C-alpha positions, -999 to 999 in steps of 0.1 A, spaced: 64 -442 411 86 -418 432 89 -427 469 66 -399 481 40 -410 455 41 -446 469 37 -434 505 8 -411 496 -11 -437 475 -10 -462 503 -19 -437 530 -48 -423 511 -64 -457 509 -59 -464 546 -71 -430 558 -101 -431 535 -114 -464 547 -142 -471 571 -152 -507 581 -187 -520 575 -204 -548 593 -182 -553 623 -182 -524 645 -182 -491 627 -161 -469 605 -124 -464 607 -119 -484 639 -102 -515 649 -134 -533 658 -137 -564 638 -108 -560 614 -82 -558 640 -93 -592 653 -104 -611 622 -79 -639 616 -83 -645 579 -65 -613 567 -52 -598 599 -21 -598 619 -15 -628 641 -4 -618 676 25 -641 673 39 -621 644 52 -592 665 83 -594 686 77 -590 724 65 -556 733 58 -545 697 22 -547 685 14 -552 648 -14 -526 650 -26 -503 678 -62 -492 678 -64 -455 671 -85 -433 693 -101 -401 680 -82 -374 697 -102 -352 719 -77 -323 715 -58 -315 684 -21 -307 694 -14 -270 695 14 -258 672 46 -245 688 51 -208 692 65 -192 660 100 -188 675 101 -223 687 88 -237 654 115 -217 635 142 -231 658 129 -267 655 128 -264 617 163 -249 615 178 -276 637 161 -304 617 172 -288 584 208 -284 596 209 -320 609 196 -332 575 223 -313 556 250 -326 579 239 -362 575 243 -362 538 213 -384 535 188 -385 507 156 -386 528 144 -373 562 119 -395 580 100 -374 606 84 -397 632 51 -383 643 29 -354 631 23 -336 663 4 -305 653 16 -308 617 34 -275 620 70 -288 619 62 -311 591 47 -282 572 77 -260 578 101 -287 566 79 -294 536 85 -258 526 122 -257 533 136 -291 523 141 -301 486 111 -317 469 107 -354 475 130 -356 505 106 -354 535 87 -385 546 64 -381 576 53 -412 595 22 -414 618 5 -443 635 -25 -424 649 -49 -424 619 -76 -404 637 -50 -377 645 -42 -375 608 -79 -372 600 -84 -346 627 -55 -325 615 -67 -326 580 -102 -316 590 -88 -286 610 -67 -275 580 -34 -283 596 -23 -306 568 -27 -281 539 10 -288 531 0 -324 523 -20 -317 492 -26 -334 459 6 -334 439 28 -322 468 63 -338 468 60 -348 505 54 -383 515 30 -392 544 32 -428 556 1 -434 577 -8 -468 593 -15 -481 628 13 -506 626 50 -498 630 58 -528 609 37 -515 581 54 -481 581 88 -498 582 81 -520 553 62 -493 534 93 -470 535 114 -499 522 90 -507 494 89 -471 484 127 -471 481 134 -450 513 164 -471 524 178 -471 559 213 -460 547 197 -431 528 175 -418 555 179 -395 586 154 -406 612 141 -377 634 116 -382 662 94 -351 660 104 -327 688 69 -314 690 56 -347 705 46 -353 741 64 -382 758 35 -406 753 33 -399 716 71 -403 713 69 -436 731 43 -448 705 68 -442 677 97 -459 695 93 -493 679 95 -477 644 125 -457 655 142 -488 667 135 -507 634 148 -478 613 179 -470 633 190 -502 650 183 -529 624 215 -539 607 221 -553 572 228 -590 572 247 -600 540 241 -635 526 263 -654 502 253 -651 466 232 -680 452 212 -688 422 179 -674 432 167 -656 401 130 -651 394 127 -681 373 145 -704 396 131 -739 402 131 -744 440 140 -781 435 173 -770 419 185 -746 446 194 -766 476 225 -784 466 235 -760 494 217 -782 519 236 -813 508 270 -796 509 291 -785 538 293 -748 547 325 -728 546 335 -742 580 334 -778 567 304 -787 588 274 -804 572 247 -779 560 215 -779 582 186 -801 575 152 -783 571 119 -797 584 88 -782 568 58 -786 591 21 -778 592 -10 -785 613 -39 -792 589 -76 -800 588 -87 -827 563 -113 -802 550 -88 -776 540 -92 -766 503 -63 -767 478 -42 -792 497 -26 -806 465 -14 -770 456 -1 -766 492 20 -797 489 31 -790 453 49 -758 463 75 -778 484 108 -786 468 124 -820 466 153 -811 488 136 -806 521 147 -831 548 112 -840 557 75 -829 557 58 -832 591 20 -830 592 -3 -830 622 -40 -836 612 -69 -824 632 -85 -859 632 -88 -890 653 -70 -910 626 -50 -903 594 -74 -891 568 -59 -909 538 -53 -877 518 -26 -881 492 7 -866 502 37 -865 477 65 -889 483 92 -867 468 106 -863 503 103 -882 537 68 -876 552 58 -880 588 21 -878 596 2 -877 630 -35 -876 638 -45 -856 668 -78 -838 674 -71 -800 678 -92 -797 710 -94 -759 708 -57 -756 716 -35 -745 687 -4 -742 708 -7 -779 718 -11 -789 682 19 -769 672 38 -785 701 30 -819 687 42 -807 653 74 -794 667 81 -826 687 79 -846 655 104 -825 636 140 -839 634 156 -812 612 181 -787 624 158 -759 612 120 -758 611 98 -739 587 61 -740 594 33 -729 571 -5 -730 571 -25 -747 544 -36 -714 529 0 -700 526 24 -701 497 61 -693 491 73 -685 456 100 -707 440 124 -678 446 115 -677 483 120 -714 487 154 -712 470 165 -685 495 159 -707 526 192 -727 525 212 -695 525 192 -682 555 199 -713 575 236 -715 566 242 -678 572 225 -679 606 255 -695 624 279 -667 616 254 -641 629 240 -662 658 205 -660 644 179 -682 660 148 -672 640 137 -655 608 106 -633 603 89 -629 569 63 -604 556 29 -619 549 7 -605 521 -30 -614 517 -44 -609 481 -79 -594 481 -104 -588 466 -85 -603 436 -50 -616 430 -37 -582 418 -46 -564 451 -35 -568 487 -51 -561 520 -35 -531 538 -39 -510 569 -46 -518 606 -20 -546 607 -34 -564 576 0 -559 559 28 -567 563 16 -590 590 52 -601 598 55 -638 608 82 -657 627 82 -690 607 118 -702 603 138 -711 634 166 -733 647 152 -764 663 160 -767 700 147 -786 731 139 -753 748 112 -743 722 76 -741 732 44 -728 717 22 -709 741 -14 -695 740 -43 -717 729 -51 -692 701 -27 -669 683 1 -692 695 36 -678 700 69 -695 699 90 -691 731 124 -704 742 145 -690 713 181 -683 722 199 -659 698 192 -630 675 162 -627 652 163 -615 617 139 -602 590 141 -614 553 127 -583 537 118 -599 504 109 -635 513 72 -630 513 44 -654 524 13 -652 503 -18 -657 525 -47 -670 504 -73 -674 531 -94 -643 523 -92 -648 486 -99 -685 484 -124 -691 513 -159 -678 515 -174 -658 543 -192 -688 558 -160 -708 560 -140 -679 575 -167 -672 601 -167 -708 612 -129 -707 615 -130 -675 636 -157 -691 658 -131 -719 664 -106 -692 675 -131 -678 699 -136 -712 715 -99 -716 718 -97 -682 734 -123 -692 760 -140 -658 757 -108 -638 762 -107 -627 726 -134 -621 700 -129 -624 663 -152 -608 637 -152 -606 600 -157 -572 584 -178 -568 553 -150 -548 536 -112 -543 539 -89 -517 524 -66 -529 496 -41 -515 472 -25 -528 440 1 -554 449 26 -537 426 27 -509 452 40 -533 479 63 -554 456 95 -566 471 126 -549 456 150 -579 454 141 -609 433 175 -618 419 205 -629 439 205 -630 477 175 -616 496 179 -584 515 180 -592 552 182 -573 585 194 -583 620 166 -570 642 173 -549 673 176 -569 706 143 -554 718 126 -575 691 140 -608 704 
């Protein structure tokens, strides 16, 4: 598919969806708070939300006067030509007038319009102000409430940072411009972080990759030791599969069970294992804290029981740890994808994808998890980075029934002491997983150093 076709296929699904069974159509009620497939509040860097509830606009923005519109379009077109870039990403629709003018004047397939206010898009469409975005038009519209989703969607569509001129829409009022600022920062201030080549082909066996963890790095210092950690309930399904994904080379596996005593569940002995029993007590951050205190590795990767990394993803972790020293990286974020309603489709829209998670970090005494529910790691010192193609597969919605999920969400409500409410919608938007496929699955993963605002 061409880039604009990927953007339009995704946006058509998100814009056409209305939630049932948890608070009405098209809104954030329910789905924006349901844990099983949704964004964890810890996933977003400080000050950047995964998804913002859209509010139906009471007033559709008025188009600029014809002379002003002509001047805006001419300036944007001239800047695009001067840039020598392949694509122009227009941040914000405004009235839709400038986007329409550029759609007519720019070469086919070059314009990508990004908008986070889904109800604005629907309103403009109903008022006939998006006629330029029609079936078959070679203009891409990326629509999602999450700046992370728009950022990753452009990447998955092949609209690369180095090929794209980013232009905040001059039509926008200050408040609307501010809403698009996180996306602008991601697109313009993220910097490529090049990793050394390693044997990470699609068919790689994760157990073969980390000779890197046993060998010194280029400076002669020993390579870092990686602790893999999890907090688990003995009742979690598919625990043998969860353990089976882990390669032999990890330094240790640290498990904290929600129980008064160790449950006696079989855990592989291919690597050192440290187990603790500790009742959760409606405080996830305290449980994570006990987990972290038990980790002795230089780096820590933590996963939940319903999460999986591919062999290729596991094989990339040593390179991420080793390369971090040169770039002063303290933590890594990974996209998370939730298959649903089957293994070939993925939840999308409203923060459901890419649900970016901070899961790999340098161990340090200053680190603390905060918040009883939707816990967040604090105390990091250094830059943060994003591994674009190292994807966590989140199987909760696919593997667990509604009754189990509702019980889990009720536990989150108790941990939140009434401050948050979680609901499970009867339906969720989804697209074919092929539409969101990572583009690098051979050689080093593509990585970005995130802007300071995301640390």
